[in-house]
N, C-alpha and C positions, 0 to 999 in steps of 0.2 A: 791642052785643056780638053780636047775631044777625047783623048785616051782616058783622062780622069773620069769623065762622064760615063764612058763605057765600063770602066772598072766599078764604079758605084752601082750602075744598073746590074751588072753581073753579080755583085755582092748581094744586092737586094733579092735577086732571083734565087740565089743559092740559099739565103736565109729563109725565104718563104717556102721553098720546096722542102728544106730539111724540117721545118716546123710542121708541115703537112704530113710528112712521112712519120714523124714522131707521134703526132696525134692519131694517126690511123693504126698504130701498133699498140695502142692502149685500149683496154676493153671499155666499151660503153656501159652506161648504167643498166641498160636492158640486158646486155651480155653478162654483166656481173650478177644480175638477179637470176638469170637462167643458170649460170654456173653454180650459184649458191644453192639453188633448188636441186640440181643434179648431185652436188656434194652431200646434201642432207639425205637424199635417197641412197646414195652409195654408203654413207656412214651407217645407216640402218640395215641395209641389206647385207653388207659385208661384215657387220658387227666389228668395226674397227676399234682398236684400243685407243686410249687417249694419246699414247705415244705415236701411233700410226696416223692419226687424223691430220696433224699439221704437215707431215711429210707427204701424205696422199694429196692434200690440198695444194701443196707446192708443185707437185708433179703435174696435176691436172691443169693448174693455171699456166705453168710453163709451156705445156703443149697446146693449150688453147690459144695463147699468144702466137705461137709458131704457126698454127693453122690459120689464124686470122691474117698474119703476114703473108702466108702462101696464097690465101684466097684473093688478096688485093694485088698480088704481084702481077707483073706483065709476062710471066713465063707462059710458054705454050702449054696446051692441054696435056700432052704426053709428059713434059717435064714436071708439071704440077702433080700429075698422078704418081710419078716416080718419087717425088719429094714427099707426097702424102704418105706413101707406103713406108718410106724411110722414117718419117716422124712417128707413124703408128708403131713401127717395129721398135724404135727407141723407147717409146712410152711403155709398151708392153714389157720390155726388158726391165725397166725401172720398177714397174708394178710387180713383176715376178719376184724381184729382190725384196720389196717391201712387204708383200702379202704372203701369208702362209698358203699351202697348197689348196685348201678348201676355199679360202677367200679368193684366191686367184681364179679358181674354176667359176665361182659365182660372178666375178668381174668379167670374165670372158663371155659367159652366157648373157649377161646384161647388155653387153655391147652388141 
């Protein structure tokens, strides 16, 4: 009976921790509003086509979630910095494929 109680407690702890992790990796309303404002500015400054806009938005959101996850992680400062650079490099690579040369130059300057 004692083992059953321990297993139940362990199960509850696992469920609670997984729900907390899932909640933290979703953008808050404030973060969504900030992201929407940034996207609007990018759309105007980069003069994105209607075809580029959803792809651009998808890339930005994907990497915003990765950055948020990195920010709340327990990694050490050096590991976070290294991961940050990796995320940034991947994002820039995807943007370079999506944007034309002129748009990419404006994108890099804005950052």
